C-alpha positions as CSV (number, residue, x, y, z in Angstrom):
1,M,-65.4,-12.7,57.0
2,K,-68.5,-12.2,54.8
3,K,-70.7,-11.5,57.8
4,F,-68.4,-8.6,58.9
5,T,-68.5,-7.0,55.5
6,H,-72.3,-7.1,55.2
7,P,-73.7,-3.6,55.0
8,D,-76.3,-4.2,57.8
9,F,-73.5,-5.3,60.2
10,Q,-71.4,-2.3,59.3
11,T,-74.4,0.1,59.9
12,Q,-75.2,-1.5,63.2
13,L,-71.5,-1.4,64.3
14,G,-71.2,2.3,63.2
15,K,-74.2,3.2,65.4
16,L,-72.8,1.4,68.4
17,I,-69.4,3.0,68.0
18,A,-71.0,6.5,67.7
19,E,-73.1,5.9,70.8
20,L,-70.0,4.8,72.8
21,E,-67.9,7.7,71.6
22,Q,-70.6,10.2,72.5
23,A,-71.2,8.7,75.9
24,S,-67.4,8.8,76.8
25,Q,-64.3,10.6,75.9
26,I,-62.7,7.7,74.0
27,E,-62.2,7.0,70.4
28,V,-63.0,3.4,69.2
29,V,-61.0,1.9,66.3
30,V,-62.2,-1.5,65.0
31,I,-59.9,-3.7,63.0
32,I,-61.2,-6.9,61.4
33,K,-58.6,-9.4,60.2
34,Q,-58.6,-12.9,59.0
35,N,-56.0,-14.0,61.7
36,S,-55.1,-12.2,64.9
37,G,-51.6,-13.7,64.9
38,N,-49.2,-16.1,63.5
39,Y,-49.5,-19.6,65.0
40,E,-46.8,-21.4,62.9
41,D,-45.6,-23.4,65.9
42,V,-49.0,-25.0,66.6
43,P,-48.8,-27.7,63.8
44,L,-45.3,-28.6,65.1
45,G,-46.8,-29.1,68.6
46,L,-49.6,-31.2,67.1
47,G,-47.1,-33.3,65.3
48,A,-45.0,-33.8,68.4
49,M,-48.1,-34.8,70.4
50,L,-49.2,-37.4,67.8
51,S,-45.7,-38.8,67.4
52,M,-45.4,-39.1,71.2
53,L,-48.7,-40.9,71.4
54,T,-47.8,-43.2,68.6
55,F,-44.4,-44.0,70.1
56,S,-45.9,-44.6,73.5
57,Y,-48.5,-47.0,72.1
58,L,-46.0,-49.0,70.0
59,V,-43.6,-49.3,73.0
60,L,-46.0,-50.0,75.7
61,V,-48.4,-52.3,74.0
62,N,-47.9,-56.0,74.7
63,T,-46.8,-56.8,71.2
64,R,-43.3,-56.9,69.7
65,F,-42.8,-54.5,66.8
66,D,-39.8,-54.2,64.5
67,D,-37.5,-51.2,65.3
68,Y,-37.9,-49.8,61.9
69,L,-41.7,-49.8,62.2
70,I,-41.5,-47.9,65.5
71,F,-39.1,-45.4,64.0
72,F,-41.1,-44.8,60.8
73,A,-44.5,-44.9,62.4
74,T,-43.3,-42.2,64.8
75,L,-42.0,-40.0,61.9
76,L,-45.2,-40.6,60.0
77,A,-47.4,-39.6,62.9
78,F,-45.3,-36.4,63.3
79,G,-45.7,-35.6,59.6
80,L,-49.5,-36.3,59.8
81,G,-49.8,-34.0,62.8
82,V,-48.0,-31.2,61.1
83,L,-50.0,-31.6,57.9
84,L,-53.3,-31.6,59.8
85,G,-52.2,-28.5,61.7
86,V,-51.4,-26.7,58.4
87,L,-54.3,-27.8,56.3
88,L,-57.0,-27.4,59.0
89,P,-57.1,-23.8,60.3
90,F,-59.5,-24.6,63.0
91,M,-56.9,-26.9,64.6
92,Q,-54.6,-23.9,65.0
93,R,-57.5,-21.9,66.7
94,L,-58.2,-24.8,69.0
95,L,-54.6,-25.5,70.0
96,A,-53.3,-21.9,70.2
97,G,-54.7,-21.2,73.6
98,K,-57.2,-18.6,74.7
99,K,-54.7,-16.3,76.5
100,R,-52.4,-16.3,73.5
101,K,-55.2,-15.4,71.1
102,Q,-56.4,-12.6,73.3
103,R,-52.9,-11.2,73.7
104,N,-52.6,-11.0,69.9
105,C,-55.8,-9.0,69.7
106,I,-54.6,-6.3,72.0
107,I,-53.0,-3.4,70.1
108,P,-50.9,-1.1,72.3
109,V,-51.8,2.6,71.8
110,P,-48.9,5.1,72.3
111,K,-49.7,7.9,74.7
């Protein structure tokens, strides 16, 4: 966010917007936000993927595991996935999907 609040960037952006508005009959509004949307479901999806991978590994590997180990390892993997998704914001950006992020950046303008 610091690079967007730098005075040189703001001056350059202002000049570009002024040129665009003079060359066309449109008005440009720029909004800079920390997040374009709410991706609270992404950590849950990451947890589900990790738990599914853990469960698949424990069941399909050629070793006998105790039932409780399979159960608790799967739950632990889910919790770890959710925790990673919440604590690491770049994970949400990676897993949210390009179309979803672009859709959150479009602001409908009433006519």
